N, C-alpha and C positions, 0 to 999 in steps of 0.2 A: 453532402453525400459521403465524402471520404470519412468523415467522423462516424457516420452510421455504420459503414462497413467495418471500420476498425473496431468499433465497439462490439460488433457481432463476433469478430474473430477473437478478441480478447476474452469475451465471455466464454466461448468454447474452450479456449486454452486454460481458463481458470478452472473449468470443470475437470479437465485432465490433471491439472496441477493438484487439485484437491484430492483426487484419487491417489496421486503419487505421495502426498504428504503422510498418508496413513499406510504403514507398511503392509500389514496383514499378508505376510509372506511365508514361504516354505523353502527349505533347501535340503540337500542330501547328496549321497554318492551311491551310484549303482555299481555293484561289483559281483563277480562270481563267488558263490558261497564257499567253494572249496579252494580254488586257485587264487582267490582274491584279486583276479585280474579286473581292471577297470573296464566297464562296458560303455564304450563311446557310442553316441547317437541313440542311446536308449530313449524310448518314447515315454514321456512323463505327462500324465493327464490328471487334471483335478476336476472331479465331477460334483455336482450338487447332490447332497445326500438324499434330499427329498424325492427327486424324480430321476436321478442318474443322468441328467443332461450335462453336456460338456461346459465347464466354466472357463478353464484356460489350459493351454497345452504348450509343451516345449520339448526339446531334445537335449540329452546330456552332452556335456563338452567332451573333449578328447580324453580327459582324465576321469570321466564318469560323473563329474559333479554337475549339479543342476540347481536352479533357483527360479522361483516364480513369485512375483509381487503383485500388489494391487488386487488381492482376492476379496477384500471386504470381510465383514463379520458373517458367521454362519457355520453350518455343519457340512463337511465335505467328505469325499472319498478320494484317496490317492490310488491311482492305477499306474503301475510300471510294467511295461512290456518290452520284450526283446526276442527276436527270432530264435527258436529252439529252446527258450526258457519258459518256465511256467509264469503266468501272470502274478504279480504281487499286488495285493489289494489291502488297504488299511484305512479305516475311518479316522477322521480327526476333526477338531473344531477350532475356530479362531474367534476371539472376542476382545473386548477393550482391555482385559487383563493380560491375556495371552495373545499377542498380535503376531507372533512368529512361531514357527515350528521347525526344528532341526531334526530330521529323521536319521541323521548320521549315515553309517554304512547300511545300505539295503542289500541284503544277501539274496541274490537270484539263483534259483536252482534249475539245472538242466532238466528237461522233462524225462530224459533217459534215466536220471538218478532217482526220480520219485518212486515211492512204493505204489503199487496198484491201488491200495485202499485210500491213498491220499488224493483228494480232489480239490483243485483250486478253480473257483468259478470266476471267469472273466466278465468284463463289461463290454457291451457293443461299442465299437468306435463310431462316433457320430458323423465325422467328416473325413473324406478322402480326396486327395488331389490326384487326378489322373491326366497328366499333360495339361491340356487347356480346359478340362472338365472338372468341375467341383461336384462331388457326389455326396448327398446327405442320406444317411441311413434312417428310415422312418422309425425303426425299432428304438432308436435312442431318444425319441421324443414322445411325450405323453399325448395320446389320442383319445378324445372323449367320444362317447356314443353319438352316432348320427352326425359327427362332424364331417366336413367336406375337405377336399384338397386345399381350398382356400384357408381353412383353419390351420392345417399343417404348415402351409407356407409361411404364415405369420410367425411361427416359432423358429424358422431357419435363420441363422446368422446372415446378415447382409441382404435379406429379402424383406420388402415391405409390401403390404397389400392395403389399399385405402378402402374407405367405406363403400365405394362403388365397384370394388373388385379389380381396380387397376394395379398391375404388378410392377414394382421397381426392384431390380436386382443389381447390386454393386453400383448404384447410382444411375443405372440406365433402364429405360422402359423395356418391358418384355412383351412384344406383340404376338408371340407364338408359343403355344403350349401343346405338346404332343403326348400321346398315350402309346407306350411301347414303341416309340419311334415313328408312329404314324399320325397323320392328320386326323383330327376328330372334329367333324363339322367344318372342316376347312379353316377359315380365317377368324374363328371366334374363340378366343382363349377362355372366356367365362363359361362356355359350355362344358369345359373340362373342370375348372376350379370350383364351380358351383353345382356340378352334377356328380362327379366321381366321389365316392366315399373315401375318407382318409384312411380307414382301417383296411382298405384294399391295396394300399401303396407299400411297395417294398423299398424302392429307392427314388430319390428326386435328383435329377442331373441338370446342372446349369452349364451352358456353353454357348459359344457363338456358332450358329449353324451356317455353313458355307453353301454356296450355290452348287447345283448338280455338277456343273463343269469342274469347279474347284475340288469338290469331294472326289471326283473320279481321277483327275490328273494329279492331285496333291499340290497344285500350284495356286497360290492365293490370287484371286481376281478382284479382291476388295469388296465383294458382295457378302455381307455377313448380317445375320439377324440374331439378336439375343433371344435364346430359346430355353425353355424348361421342358424336360422330358420326364413324364411320370411312368415309372416302371412298376407294373402290378405284380403282386404276389401270385405265384403259380396256383395256389389253392383258392385264389379269389377271382379266377377267370371262368367260373362255372356257376351260373345262377342268374337271378334278376334283382334289380333294385330300382328305386325311383323316388319321386317326390311330387306331391300335389299341394297347391296353394290356392286358396280362394279368399277374396277380400271384397267387402262392400263398405262404402263410406258415405259421408255427408255430401250434399250437392250432387248426388247421382254419380259419384266416382266409383270405379270398380277396378279390380286387378286380379287376374286368374292366370295360373300357369301350371303345366303338368310336364313331368319328365319320366321317361320309362326306358330302361336299359336291360338287354339280355346279352350275357357273355357266355360263350361256349368255347373254351380253349382259345384258339386264335380267331374265332369268329366273334364279331361284335356288331350288335344291332341296337340303335338308339333312336328315340323319337321325342320330340318336344312340341309344345304349343303354348302360346300366350295370347290373351285377350285383355286389353286394358285401355283406359282413357286417362291414365295418370302420367303420361309421358314415358312410360316404360314400354319400349317396343321390342325388347329382347331380354337378356338376362343380366347384363352387367354394364361395365363402363363404356363400351362402344355401342350403346343402344342407338345413338343417333345415326349410326352408319349401317344398321342392320338391313334396311330396305333399299338403300341407294345402290347403284351399280357403278363399277369403275369404267364407265364408257365416256364418250366425249371426244373432243378433238385433241389428239396427242401427236407429238413429233419426236421421233427418236434422234439419237446423235448423228445418225447417218441419213437423215432425211425421210425416214419412214413416216407415213401419214396415215392416221386412222380417224375416220369420221363416224359419228354416231348421234343418237338422239339428243343428248344434252348439248351438242354443239348447235342445235337448232334453236333459233330465236323464239319459236313458238313453244318450245319445251321449257317453260319457266319454272316447273316444279321438278326437283331432282328426286323426289321420293324419300327425302330424309327429313327428320324432325330435329330442329336446332333450338328448341326451347321457346319458339315463338308460335303463338296460337294454341288452340285446344285440339289435341290429337285423339284419334281412335285407331288403335293398332291391333291387327290380327296377324300373328305370325306362326309358322310351324316348320318342321323339318324332320327328315329321317337321315340316318347315317348307317352305312354298312361297310365293314372291311374284313378281309380274310386272307390268310396265307395257306398255301398247300404245296404238295409235291416237294417236301423237305425245304420249304420256304423259298423254292425257286420261282414261284409265281405268287403274285398278290394283286388284290384289287381294293380300291378305296372309292366309295360312292357317297355323294351327298345330294340331297334335294331339299330346297327351301322354297316356301311359298308364303306370301304375305301381302297384306293390303294396309294402306295408311291413308286416313282422311284427316286433314288439318283445316279447321275453320279459324280464320284469324282476322285481326284488325290492327292496323299499324299507323301511327301518326309520325311524321318526320319533318324535320326542317334542315335545310342546307344553305350554306353561304359560300359563294364563289367570288373571291376578291380579285377584281381585274386591275385595280390600282388603289392607292391610298384613299381616293375619294369616290371610287365606284365599286359597289358591291351588288351582285345579282343574287337574290334570295328566293327560296322556294319552300312553300309549306304544302304538305299533302296529307290526305286522310284516305287510307286504302283498306278495303275489306276484300277477303278472298275465301274461296272454297276450293281446296286442292285434294285430288284423289289419285292414288296410284295402286295398281295391282301388279305384282311381279312374281314370276316363277323362275327359278334358276337351278340347274342341275350340273354337276361336274363329276367326272370319274377319272381315275388314274389306274392304269394296268402296267405292272412291271413283271418282267420275266428274265431270268438268268439263262441265256441261250447255251452257254458253256462256262468253263472256269475263267475265261478271259473276256467274255462279251456279255452285254446287257442291253435290253430294249425297254424303253419307257414310253407309254402312249398316254397323253392327257387330252381330254375333250371337255368342253363346257358350253352350255347354251342358256340363253336368257330370253324370256318373253315378258314384255311389259306393256301395260296400257295405262294411260293417265288422262285425267280431265282437270282443267283449271278454269276457274271463273274469277275474274278480278275486276273490281270497280274502284276507280280512283278519282278523287276530287282534289285539285291542286290550284295554287295561286303563285304567280311569279311577281317579284318586286324588284325595282331598280332603286337601290337605297330604300327609302320608305314609300316609294310611289308604286301603285299597282300597275303592272304591265299587262297581265293576262290572267284568266282563270280557265280551267279545263275540267270537263266531266268526261271520263274515259271508261270504256268497258271492253274487256278482252276475254273472249271465251275460246278455249282450244281443246282439241282431242288428239291424242297421239297413240300410235301403235308402233312398238319397237321390237326388233329381233336381233339377237347377237349369237354368233357361233364361232368358236375357236377350237383349233386342234393343233397339237404339238407331238412330234415324234423325235425322241432322243436315243440315238444308238451310239454305244461306245465300245471300244475294244482295246485291250492291252496287248501290245506286240511282244515279240520274243525278248528284245533288249529291255532290261529294266528301265522304267521311266519313259519309254517310247509308247505313245498312245495315239489313237485315231478315233474321232467322234464326228457324228453328223447330227445336226439339229434342223428340223424342218417345221415351219410354223405357217399356218394358214388361217384366215378368218374372214367372216362376212358380217357387216353391221348395217342394219337398215332401220330407218324410222320414217313413218308417214304421218304428217300432222296437218290438220286443217282447223280453221277457226275464224271468228268474226271480230272485227275491230270497229268500234263506234266511238267517235270523239266529237265533242263540241267545244270549240275554243273561242272565247270572247276576248278580243283585243281592246285595250283602253287607250285613251288619248294621252298626250305627253304629261298631263297633270294627274292622270289616274282617276279623274272624277267622272268621266263619261265613257260609254262604250263606243268604240270607233268602228269595229267590224266583227263579224262572226264567221267562223269556218267550220263546216260540217264534214265529217269523214265517216262513211259507212261502207266497209269493204269486207270481202271474203278472201281468205288467204289459204294457200296450200304450200307446204314445205315437204319435199321428198328428198331425203338424204340417203346415200348408199356409199359404203366404203368396203373395199375388198383388198386383202393383202396376202402375199405369198413370199415367204422369206426362207432362205437356206443359209446355213453356216457350216463350213467344214473346218475342223480344228485338228491340227497335228502337233504333237509335242515331241521334241528331240532333246535328250540329255546331252549337253556338250561336255560336261564334266560332272563330278560329284556334286558340285555346288551350283552350276550354271545350266539352265534349260532354256530352250527356245520354244515359244508358242507361236505357231503360224496359223492364220485363219484366212479363209476366203469365203465370200458369200455373195449372193445376188438377192435383190428384193424387187418385187413388182407391187406397186400400190396404185389402185385406181379408185378415184373418189368422184362423186357426182352430187351436186347440190342444185336442185330444181326448185326455185321459189317463184310463185305466181301470186298476183293480187288482182282482184276483180271488183268492179263496181256494178251497180244495178242498172239493168235496162228497164225494169219494172219492179214495183215493190216485191221484195222477196226473191227476185230472179237475178242472181249475181252471175252474169255471163259476159261482161265487158272487160276485156283484159287491159290492165293499166301497164303500158309499156315501160314507163320509168321505174316501176317497182317490181319488174319481173325479169328473170334471166335463168338460163339453164347452164350451169357452170361445171365443167369437167376438169379434173386435176389428175393427170396420169403421170406416173413416175416410174422410172427404171434406173436401178443403180447396181454397180459392181463395187465390191469392197474387198480390200486386201489389207492384212495387218501382220505385224511381227512384234512380238512382245518378249523381252528377255527377263528371266526370273533368276535372281541370284539369292541363294539361301545357304548361309553357313553359320552355325552356332545360333546365336541369338539375333542375328541380323538377316533381314529379308529386303531385297531391292528388286523392284519391278518397274521396268521402263520400256517404252516403245511407242509405236504410233499405228494408227489405222488411216487409210486413205480411201475415199469413196468417190467414184465418178458418177454423178447424178445427171439425169436428163429429164427435164420437166416439159410437159406439153399441157398448156392451159387453153381450153376452148370455152369461150363465153358466147352463148347464143342469146341474142336480144331480139325483142319484137319491135319492129319499126313499120308503122303504116300497114299493119296487118300481115307483114311478111317477116320471116326470121333472117337474121344477119349473124354470121359467125365471125368472131374475132379470135384468131389463133395466135398464140404466143409460145414459142419454143425457147427454152433456156437451158444452159449447161453450167454446172458448178462442179468444182473439185473441193471436197471437204477433207480437211486434215483434223485428226483427233489424237493429239499427243497425250501421253499419260506417264506419270511418274509417281511411284509410291515407295516410301522407305519405312520400315518398321523395325524397332529395336525392342525385343521382348527380354528385358533384363531380369524378369522373374516370372514364375508360373502365373501370377496374378498381377503383373505389372508390365506396361508397354508404353512406348512412344511411337507415334505414327504421323507421318507427313505425306500429303498427297497433292498432286496437281492434275487437273484434267482440262483439256481444251476442246471445245466443240462448237460447231456452227448451229445457229438457231434459225430454222426456216420460218417465214411468216405463216400465220394460220389462214385457213380458207376464208374466215370472216374478215380478216384484214385485207385479203386479196380480192375477193369477189366484188366486181364493180357494179353493185346494185344497192339502191337505197333501201334501208330497213326502217320502216316508220311505225313500228308497233307502239312507240311513244312519239306522236307527231311533233312534240317539242324537243325531242332529242333524236336526231337522225344520224345514222351511220352510213358512211360511204367507203367502199373498198378501194384499194390501190393496187392494180395488177402489176405494177413495176417495182414493187418492193424487192429489195435484195436481202440475203441472209445477214444476220449479225453474228459476231463471234464472242463466245463466253470463255473467260479464264477463271477457273475455280481453284482456290487454295484452301487446304484444311490442315489443322494441326490438332492432335489429340494426345493427351497424357493421362494414363490411368494407373492407379496403384491400389490394390486391395489386400489387406491382411486378414486372413480367415479367422484367426484365433481372437484377435482384438476387435474384429469387425470394423476395422478402420478403412475408410475409402477416401481417396483423393482423386478428383478428376479436373483436368484443365483442358479446355477446348477453345478453338478460335478458327475463324475462316473468313474469307472475303472473296467476292466475285466482282470482276469488272468486265464491261461489255464494249466491244469495238463496233462501230457503225450500228448503233442501236436503232430499233424501230420505236418511234415515239408518237404520242398523240399530238394532233393539231386540232384544237378545239376552237371553233369559230362561234362567237356569241353575238347575237343581234341585240343590242341594248334597247332597240325600239320594240321588238316583239318578244324578247326573252327566249328565243329559239337557239338551241345548240346543235352544231353539226360536227361530228367526229370523223376525222380522217387520220391516216397513218402515213408516215414517211421516215426514211432513214436520216439519221443525224450524224454527220461526219465531224471529227475533231473534238468530240466530247465523249467521255467514258463514264456512264452511270456506274455506281458502286454500291454494293450491299456488303455488310460486314456484321459479324457477331462474335461474341466471346463470353466465356463464363468460367467460374471456379466453384467447385463443390467439395466440401470436406465433411466427413461424417465418421462417427465411431461410437462404440458402446462405452459409456463413461463409467467411472467408479462410483457415481452418485446414484444409488438405488438401481444400478443397471440400466439407466435410461440411455437410449440411443439419441445422440445429438448430432445435428448437422447444420452447416451454414453455407449459403450460396450467394453468389453475386453474378449478375448477368448484364450484358450490354448488347444492344443491336441497333443498327441504324442503316440509313441509305441516303444516297445522293442520286437524284434522277432529274430528267429534263423533260420538258414538254413545250409545245408552242401554244400561245394564247393569242387569239385574233379577235378584235372587236372593231366596230365601225367608227370608234373614236380614236383609238390608239394604234390601230393596224396590227401587224403580226410581230410578236415579240417572243423571245426565248426565255423561258422561266426555269431557273435552277432551284430545286427544293431539296432541303436536307432535313432529316428527322432522326431523332435518337431516343431510345428508351433505356433507362438504367433502373435496375431493381435489385434488391437484396432480401434474403429471407433467413430466418432461423427456424429449424425444425426440431421437435422433441417427440419421441415416441417410446412406448413400452407395451409389451404384451405378456401377461401372466395368465397361463391357462386356468380357466374356471374361476378367475378372480376379477381381473379388470384388464382393460387395454385403453390406450389413448394415443392420439396422433394429432399434434398441433404444429402449425406453421404460420408465420406472420412476417411482414416486412414492408418497407416503403418502396416507392417507385417515383421516377421523375421523367417527364416527357418534354422534349424540345422540338421545335419546328421553325424553319426559317425559309422564306421565299425571297428570291432576288427581285421580284416585281413588287413586293410589299414588305420592304425591310422594317417598316415601323410597326407592323402588326406582331404582337407577342401572344402566342397561344401556349406558352410554356406553362406546365402545371405539375403539382405534386399529386401523389395518390398513395393509398395504403390498402393492403388486403390481408385478410387473415382467414384461415380455414382450420377447423378442428373437429374431431370426433372422439367420443368416449363411450365406454361400455362397462357396466358393473354387474357382477353376479351376486344375487341376494339369497338368503335362506329360502327354503321351500321351493326351490327351482324357479325362482323369479329372476328376471334379468331386465335391467333398464339401460337405455342408451340414448345418446343425443349427438347431433352434429350441426355445425353452423358455418356460414360463410359471410364475412363482412367485407364490404368494399367501399372505398371513399375516393372521390375525385374532386380536387379543389377547383374553384372557379378560375376561369381564364378571361382574357380580354374579349373573346367572342361570346363566352357564356358567363355572365356575372354571378350565377348561382352555382354553389357546389352541389355534389351528389353523394348521398349516403344510403346504404342499404345493408340490412342484416337478415339473411335467410336462416331461420332456425327450425330444425326438425327434431322430434323426440319420439321415443317408443318405449313400451313396457310389454314383457311377454312372460308367460307361465308355461313350463313344460310338465308333461304328465307321463306316468308309467315309469317303470324301472329303466327302460331303454330310452326314455325321453324322446320318443319318436312322434309325439303329438304336442303341438305348441299352439297356444292362442296368443295373439298379439294385437295391441292397440297402438297405432302410430298416428302422429300428427305432422302434417306438412306445412311449412311456412307459417309457423304459429303466430308470428307478429304481423302476418299479412302485408309484407313489404315488397314482394316480387313484382316489379313494375315493368319487366322486359326492357330495361334501359340499355342503350348502347351509344357510345360517343366515339367519333373519329375525327382527327384533325391532321392535316399534312402541310400546314403553312398557309396556302392560299385558299384551300377548300376545307370547310368545316361542316360536319353533319351529325345529327343525333336522331335516334328513333326510340319510340316507346311502343311496345306491343302488348296486346292482350295475351295473357299467358296463365298457366296454372298457378293458383294462389292457395290460400289456406283451406285445408280440408282434413278430416279425420277418417282413418280407415281401420276397420276391424277385420283381422285375417285369421284363418285356420290353416295350419301347416302340418302336413302328415308325411313322414318319411317311412318308406317300407323297404325291407331288405331280406333277401334270401340268397346269400352268396356262400360259396364253399359247399360243404356237405358232400364232397366227392371229388374225385380226380377230374381234371379237365377232359372234355370229350376228345376221343382219339381222332386223329386226322383221317 
């Protein structure tokens, strides 16, 4: 592995060295034309003569001299600018005969000296650095008709956009794209990049977006999101535009989408809709998350608890498509935002609606190694029909109350309904001996409701740096589910040759979950000096959660009215906490130090209501905890695009309600879960180190990151396995004296090389974990198992984009997985792998365009699986544009041309091994018609 990584780094260095061996350089001296005074720090730019895009840039030295090397062959334009002086522009060329150009003294003329009839035409600056913001001027880049923001982003230095629309800037993923500083359809960046026209863009800004609290106080709280802001031209904020796509394919595949936008000054209205069964449930790279909701059981650092539908064991379908099964998706949404009253008031509204149906079939096998001579295996064949319908709306209203205070109100609500039908046939083996087989059917229906509201008020006080803010959050989350469980289990004798007994289960289940929360946080900042500030906060939180689970058997066929006591309970988890914290923030020059702690006093009240002999019995447990949450962050910003950051956070991790609730969950009768109400919190220590350096002109980026987390008093699994019946029982308990560990690290290097202007990058990553669990069986008893796993991978990336000619993006590299278990030290599941991804596009005469993309993956054989795995997914397309504006396009595309998509997935962690194969979308051809329409500009924006 060391050899492979070294080879990648040497290859990248050789590309740079090759560029340096060929001078292709210029030099000169900038001076005043009359006084002959040398002009220090003069801006020197070299532009490509063909399209006036920036090639390289520098500033003159103190004596006015400058030099730029590594330009390569070609025709260029020299642009020299200095405040108060007229721009100097001169074309020149470099080739194999004339590799250098000495401009000598460049005489700069003050604008005041120039005659009125003399005109010097300047060139637009492509890039500006404004503090932490990198700003790209769209005028400096060539924009083709009907191109979208995505096409413009591909031309910007340091920004890459892959075939699915995923954006990477300066080596980091960009999850948020704004329009004029405002959210556009909330959390979906592709609704901007694939919707907004490139010719509407004035500027593209790239920066790290801070939290509302940090933006207000100016004190970094460590919460940052890499963000792109699209600033529109003023004359492009009036009119309408959109896009309509329709496609039909072989094997009854289809794909349709429509986008429509109306802009009137500061008012924006947009709508979209998609219908498809090709796996496309939205518009871009986050398609698989478009219908899912961010609900579920979550715990904050201070013990806040939120319960929702996805924490329900009957809610087995999250409403997301992960590439398994055949989906039918219907989605749509509307967006509206506006500012008025001299921008003192604004509103941002989004509504999304969607349904997703997934029909699937999955075969799987798993192996649980209890010792070197005892393996419990399971083979299963599952078919499923899942459906979810969801509506979600959110709105944000902001008002500037006066020059010192602001109010922001945010609300959101979700309604969802789901139905799941699952049939599963499975067999369990002890080594090679059949232990049992099961036919199981589980049918569920669920209705969920979510509502959240937040009020954020902030005010700047008289003393500079002294601020006061209040944040109030409340929410309610409900889900009601009911379903039927049918299971027939056949148990076999010790030799596996004859049936020993049969167990039938026919039950009706109801799960009602409800969570409500109310949190307040008051923050006060006090400047202690020019460099040191104190952030003091106090808050209370009230969280009430209820999980009511009931199981019924039949008193007569079809009449489920006999309560099963052992599978039923009504569990309440009420929490009240007070929190106080003090954080010091020191910022001077390039250094920022943030340190302090928060302490929370938590009071839990757990009420478990069980049914015993027809009457209810309450089991009340009250507990008290003190949570400490220390934090430390140091950042050294040694350059505008370079920084080093170290952080530490400590927090207590409360057990989840599923881990606590003392009721058996038997949705899979061969895998039973039992809660432990006496679990105590664990404590996590998290360390992170990040180093980033980006050079705009050479587009060189270096990123080094690492981190690790270790846990005190962890909550671990205790899995009891019956070797006679194959049944597993899952329980939870705290483990003292052992500290599980998770760690990761990586290095990324990238730059634009001198070889044909190709962007090259190399990366190496490692991540691993050490964790513990108890394994109990009727032969060996209870034993502690220590498992370690590691993954190492490296990749080389090459990419280039040439407007209206071609583009390509290639990446490939090896990987190596290791896993070791203390209970089975002789089992070796270590194995190699290799993956490669690529996409290419070419423009042809007569407005034709062809493109292709592919993904290759390889996993070597291991001790548990003697066969290796290879798969190559290859897609291709050809299109033809019509009319002068090229706003009509016909396209023929092919998906998985080699028909190799097997829906394969493999996982190994030492003692446990599993693999699955799923029915999924395979080879098909699609014929599409794409129509862009646009009527923007044509008048001044509407008056407010």
